[in-house]
N, C-alpha and C positions, 0 to 999 in steps of 0.2 A: 526517655529512651531516644537513642540516636536515630535519626531518620535516614532512610536509604536515598540514594541520588534520584531515582524516579519519583519518590514522594516529594522531594524538594522541588523537582521540576513541575510537578502537578500543582503544588501549593503556589509556586511562583506564577504559573499560568493563570491560576484562579485570581490572584492579586492583580495581574495585568488586565484580565477581563473585567474585573471590578472597576479598575481605573479607567478603562475604555468606556464603560457604561456611564460613569460619572462625567467623563468628558463630553460624550455625544449628547447627553441629556441636560447638562448644566452649563457647559463652558463653550460649546461650539458657536461660532458666529454665523454659521450657515442658516439658511431659511428654516424656520421651525413651523411645525404643524401641531396645533393643540399643545404647545409647550415643549414638544420633542423635536430634536434635530431631524431634518429630512434624511440625513445620512444614517440616522438610527433605523429608519424604516427600510432603507436600502440594505443595511446590514442584516436586519431581521429577515428580509425576503431571501437574501442570498444564503444565510445560515439555514433557513428552513429548506431551501432547494437542495443544498448539499446533503442534509439529513435525509430528505425524501429519496434522493438518488442512491444514497449509500445503505440505508436501513434494510431494504429488501435483500441486498446481497449479504449483509451481515447476518440477517435471519437465516438465509440459505446456508451460510457458512457454519453457524453454530449448530444447525440441525444436522449437517453432514458430520460435524465434529462429534456430536452426540451419538450419531449412528456408528461412527468409527469406534468410539469408546465401548459401546455395548455389543456390537455385532462382529467386530473384526479383532482377532487376537494377534499377538506378537508372532506366533508361529506361521499364521497365514501371510503376514507381511514379509517375513523372512523368505518365504517361498516365492513371493512375487518380485522381490528386489534382487537384482543380479549381485553376486558376490564381488565381482570386479568393480572397483570404485568408479572408473570412467564410464562403464556401461550403466551403472546405477545413476550417475549424473545425467547421462544422455537420456535415459528412460524417464527420469523425473521431469526433465525439461519438455520432452515430447508429451507426456501425460498432462503436465501443466498447460501446455499450449492447446490442448483439446478441452480444457476444463473452463467453463464459463463462470469466472469469479472476479470480483473487483479486489483492489488492494486491501480493503478493509475485511471483507469476508474471508480472504485467504489466510489471514493470520491465525484465527482459532483452529482452522483445519490443519495447518502446518504444526501448530503446537501439539495437537492431539496425535498427529502422525509421529512426530519426534518422540513424544512421551511413550508411544507404543513400540519404539525401537527403530524407526527409520533414521538412518545416519543424517547428521546435520547438513552435510553437503548435498544430499538428495533432497532434503527439505528446502534448502536454499534454491535449488533449481526449480522446484515446484512453486515456491514463493514468488520467484521473479517472472516466470513465464505465464503463470495462471492469469494474472490481471492484464498482461501485455499483449499476448498473441493468440488469445482464444478467438473462436470464429466470430463472435458478436463484435469484438473490438476491431477485428480486421475489416468486417463488412461496414461498420460505422465509419472507419477511416476512408474506405473506398467511396462511400457516399459523400462524406464531408468535403472531400477534395475534388468534387465534381466528376465522380467516376474515374478518378485517377488511380489506376492499378499500380503504377510505379511506387507511389508513396506508401500504399498498403503493403506492397512486397518489401520495400525498404524497412518499414517498421517491423515487420515480421522477421526478416532475415537478420537485421542488425540486432534486434532485441534478443533473438534466440542465441546468437553468437556471444553476446555480452553475458547472458545468463550462464552459458557453458563456462566461459572464462572465469566469472566470479565464483561459481560453484567449485571449480577446480582449485582456485586460490584458497577458498575457505577450507577445502579438504586438507590442505597442507598446514594451515594455521590452527585449526581447531579439531580435536579428536573427540571430546565429550559432546553431549547434546546441547550444552549452553543454555538449557532452561533454568530459570531462577530456582524452581523447586521441582523435584521429581517426587511429588507427594504420593502417598498411598491412594489418595482419592482419585488420582489420575491414572494409576497403573494397576490397581488391585482388582478392579471389577471383572477383568477378563477371566479370573480364576473360577468365577461362579456362573458366568453367562451361559455356559452350555447346559447348566441344570435349571435354567429359568425358562419359563414359557415365553412365547413370542410377545404376548401382551405385556408381561412383566418387563421384557427388554425394551419394548416400545415406550412404556411409561417412564422408565429410567432414562431412555434417550431424550425424552422431552425435558426431564428434570435437569440433565446435564446441559441441554441446550439453553435452558433458562438461566442457569448459573453462568454459563459462558457468555450469554448475551449481556447480563448486567456487569460482568467483569470487563468486557470489551467496550460496552456502551459509553461509559464515562469518558474514556479516552477519545472515542469518536466525537462526542459532543464538544470537548475542549478543542480538539483539532479543527472541527467545523467552525467554531466560533473564531478562532485565530485566523483561519483561512478567509472567512467572510470579512474580517477586519481588514486584511491585506487588500482584498478586492475593492473595498470601498475607499480606503484611504491612501493607496499607492497609485498615483496617476499612470496610465499607460504611456503617455507622451514622455514622462520622465524616464521610464524604462527604455523607450525607443532612443532617447538622446544619449543614454549611457551605452547602449549596445549598437554602435554604428559601424563596428568592424566584424570580421568573420569570427574571431575568437571571443571578443567581448559580447557579441550578440548571442553566441552559444551559452556563455556563462549566464547571461541575463535570462534566457529562455529556460535553462535548467533551474535557475533560482525561482523563476515564476512558476514552473511546474511543481516545484516542491511546496511553495507557499500557498498556491491556489488550492491544492489538494482536490483536484477534480476527479470525478468518477471516471474510470478508464473507458467505460462504455460511451461516454459523452465528450471526452476531452478533445477528440479529433475536430469537433466543430469549433471549439475555442482556438485550437491550434491553427486551423484553416483561416481564421479571421486575422491572424498575425502574418499571413503569407505576404501581404503587401508591405509590411513594415520590416520584417527580418528575412535573412537569407534562408533558403530551403534547408540547409544543414542545421541551422538553429531551430527551425520548426521541427525537424526530425528529432533533435535533442529533447525538445519539449515532449514529444509524443513517446519517446522511449524512456526517458528518465522519470516522468511523473508516475506512471503505473508501478514502477519498481520501488521508488522511494518518494514519499511526500510527508507533509507535516503530521497529518492525522495517523498514518500508519506507522510512523516513527514512534509516536506516543504509545500506540498499541503494542508495538514490538518491545518497547521499554517495560511494559507490564508483563511480558512473557519471557523475554530473554535477558541474560546478564547484560548490564550496562556496557561493559567493555566490549562485548561481542557486537552490540548494536552500533556503537561508535565506529568500530573497525569496519563492520559490514557496510554502513552508510558511506564511509570514506572510500572503500574499495569500489563500490558501485559508482560513486560520483566520479572518481578518477578514471575508471574503465570506460564509462559512457563518454566522458570528455575526450579521452585519447582516441577512442575508436572513431567517433564522429568527426573529430578534427582531421584524422587521416582520410576520411571519406569526403572531406570538404572539396577537394580538387575534382573528385569524380562527380559529385552532385552539382 
């Protein structure tokens, strides 16, 4: 049977991870402890830290997704979402900005919302602003930059503007929901929820959450492993030598944000550590781009949305972030 593109990507990632383990355990010339490379222990520590940071938000995300599946119907969503496309986009970005979720936990929530009838462009607005400008992220940014309110406001304002632009572009390019499958298991439950007791709904919410967690979890693990590999084996001074100009430094920091796949609640502290190496605009690019798109949530999106949509979506977000922040370089 012919494999889908995401399946091939997953298989390739697994092979790369296997090769990485063979390298660090058998062929690395670095200092070894008990027969294992010291880099292997660093990789293991970073991998676990990424998982520990991300898992609570993924758990919250799948529980909310399960709640949406069992307690909220399509008719209720239609009443809440404005019929005007631009009003719906603006509302989704505002609601996302008030919602404390990371880029991992937001994916199952958006999948469930779109499967319930939320337009793809409104789902995109929620997907982009949720991890980027929620209150926890803005406060952590304020603290990380030494109580610098300017950077926190820039992150919030620029991020919100980019989310609006991307969502509007998506609204013109895609009309269908772009989910891989609109299976009956994702959409049929609402027909009987009104006849079920609260306990029955709660039990099925947990069942949906568990299914969602195992569906998303494998992509999170692969993304975390790849991100930890980058952090251990890609030297920071190499990146600094590449990004010695305004434009190149922005490209480097955006690439770093994608590869490191940091939790959006903690990435400001990493971004602040680069403030002495890269220009302020490049650091802002790191803070805005990472929560919108990174390695682990790209893999998670590939498991949910059609491959063509994910590729185009990642491209639109990347180009928009680059152009907007490049225009702001003179101001910053």
